[in-house]
TORLUMZA-900890 format. One line per field, with one value per residue (C-alpha): residue number from 1; residue in three letters; x, y, z. Coordinates in steps of 0.05 Angstrom, whole numbers, plus 5000, padded with zeros to 4 digits. Each point is the difference from the previous one (the first is absolute). Layout:
N
nr: NUM:... $
rest: ala:... $
X: X:... $
Y: Y:... $
Z: Z:... $
END
This chain:
159
nr: 1:2:3:4:5:6:7:8:9:10:11:12:13:14:15:16:17:18:19:20:21:22:23:24:25:26:27:28:29:30:31:32:33:34:35:36:37:38:39:40:41:42:43:44:45:46:47:48:49:50:51:52:53:54:55:56:57:58:59:60:61:62:63:64:65:66:67:68:69:70:71:72:73:74:75:76:77:78:79:80:81:82:83:84:85:86:87:88:89:90:91:92:93:94:95:96:97:98:99:100:101:102:103:104:105:106:107:108:109:110:111:112:113:114:115:116:117:118:119:120:121:122:123:124:125:126:127:128:129:130:131:132:133:134:135:136:137:138:139:140:141:142:143:144:145:146:147:148:149:150:151:152:153:154:155:156:157:158:159 $
rest: met:ile:val:leu:val:val:ala:val:val:val:ile:ala:val:leu:val:thr:phe:val:leu:pro:ala:tyr:thr:lys:leu:phe:ala:thr:phe:gly:ala:asp:leu:pro:thr:ile:thr:lys:ile:leu:met:asn:gly:ser:asp:trp:ala:ala:lys:tyr:gly:ile:tyr:val:met:leu:ile:ile:leu:val:ala:val:met:ala:gly:phe:met:tyr:thr:lys:thr:glu:lys:gly:ala:val:arg:trp:asp:gly:ile:ser:leu:arg:met:pro:val:leu:gly:gln:ile:asn:leu:leu:asn:gln:leu:ser:tyr:ser:ser:arg:ile:met:ala:leu:leu:phe:arg:val:gly:leu:arg:pro:pro:asp:val:val:ser:leu:ala:val:asp:gly:ser:met:asn:arg:val:val:lys:gln:ser:leu:leu:glu:val:arg:glu:glu:met:ile:arg:gly:glu:asp:cys:pro:gly:arg:cys:arg:gly:gly:arg:cys:phe:tyr:his $
X: 3630:4981:5065:5031:4944:5005:5073:4997:4947:5045:5075:4946:4974:5079:5023:4943:4989:5060:5058:4985:4994:5059:5033:4976:5032:5064:5002:4992:5071:5035:5042:5031:4964:5033:4987:4944:4961:5002:4978:4949:4972:5003:4966:4938:4993:5003:4944:4962:5000:4999:4971:4928:5018:5049:4933:4953:5056:5011:4914:4988:5053:4964:4940:5031:5034:4927:4971:5053:4986:4923:5017:5018:5062:5019:4970:5040:5067:4971:4995:5066:5036:4954:5036:5068:4994:5057:4976:4925:5005:5023:4934:4951:5031:4988:4934:4977:5033:4962:4941:5002:5028:4935:4957:5028:4994:4939:4982:5043:4962:4933:5020:5011:5057:5065:4977:4943:5029:5055:4949:4952:5074:5009:4932:5009:5073:5006:5067:5001:5069:4983:4931:5053:5049:4943:4973:5052:5008:4934:5012:5074:4954:4946:5065:5021:5075:5034:4962:5057:5061:4967:5008:5063:5048:4951:4980:4926:4964:5044:4990 $
Y: 1686:5065:5039:4937:5006:5078:4994:4953:5039:5061:4967:4968:5065:5026:4948:5002:5078:5042:4963:4996:5075:5004:4940:5055:5062:4965:4976:5072:5022:4946:4998:4927:4982:4963:4929:5002:5043:4961:4939:5035:5029:4933:4967:5056:4984:4921:5005:5044:4947:4937:5031:4975:4931:4993:5027:4939:4953:5033:4998:4933:4982:5034:4962:4936:5012:5016:4938:4959:5033:4973:4931:4958:4998:5060:5025:4962:5022:5069:4999:4964:5067:5045:4972:5007:5066:5048:5053:4985:4924:5013:5048:4947:4949:5048:5016:4928:4977:5063:4975:4932:5015:5041:4956:4944:5042:5026:4923:4976:5045:4981:4924:4963:4940:5017:4957:5031:5061:5005:4960:5061:5046:4956:5019:5079:4999:5033:4966:4933:4978:5040:4949:4937:5019:5004:4944:4959:5030:4975:4935:5001:5021:4941:4957:5018:5036:5059:5061:5050:4954:4987:5078:5012:5027:5045:4951:4993:5037:4994:4946 $
Z: 5833:4977:4999:4962:4938:4996:4993:4943:4969:5012:4965:4941:4992:5003:4949:4959:4984:5033:4972:4937:4990:5035:4948:4942:5036:5009:4924:4977:5038:4970:5060:5031:5061:5060:4998:5060:4958:4936:5038:5040:4928:4968:5056:4995:4920:5012:5059:4946:4949:5040:5067:4985:4993:5064:5043:4965:5017:5075:5002:4976:5057:5054:4984:4990:5066:5033:4961:5034:5074:4990:5000:5067:4982:4981:5064:5037:4971:5001:5070:5014:4955:5034:5073:4972:4962:5031:5046:4983:5008:5081:4999:4980:5029:5070:4975:4995:5066:5038:4967:5017:5071:5014:4976:5052:5053:5006:4981:5059:5046:4974:5024:4942:4992:4975:4941:4976:5010:4947:4961:4999:4994:4933:4974:5009:4976:4923:4981:4973:5034:5058:5008:4980:5058:5054:4977:5011:5062:5023:4970:5045:5062:4994:4990:5065:4964:5026:4956:5008:4997:4917:4995:5027:4950:4970:4941:5035:4939:4952:4946 $
END
């Protein structure tokens, strides 16, 4: 995250201060510049004129997204997205499952009944999608259904 912020700041400084100086320098030569250089310089001029508006729009969009994730529906959607993200989703899912597994192993050793163990694992889970899936597993366990059969195919924790 820090590297991303530093990269954005460096690019903003280059586009705002360095490229306009080169634009003036090339303008005094009067030489015909390559197309890609012209595009870069025109982009720099555009960013200097309208960059503040773009930054404001991005800031408003990030704030709106943050506020949406604070609602119940938004939090569930974000938790589902966090489980489906490439690379990070798998890490997040495995983290949630390992945390729940450690809780369940400890509670089984204490001697609690399986439905109670799953209920307490649900309370300890931080991801709402995983919580919902564990609640469904608990309900199927109480009804006497085949719990491993529910998760066959890898769809147990994805909604």
